[in-house]
N, C-alpha and C positions, 0 to 999 in steps of 0.2 A: 126615921124609923130604925135607928140603930139599937135602941133599947129592946125592941121586939126580938131582934136577932140574938142579942146577949141572953135574954130571958129564955128564948127557945133553945138555945145551945145548953143552957144550964139544966133545963128540964130534960132535954134529949140525953144529955150525959148521965143524968140521974136515972133515967129509964134504962139506958144501955148498961148501967152498973151491972 
């Protein structure tokens, strides 16, 4: 389930932009 963590981090970082 590492892919989910990477994807979540990418979206989280984009939202926190």
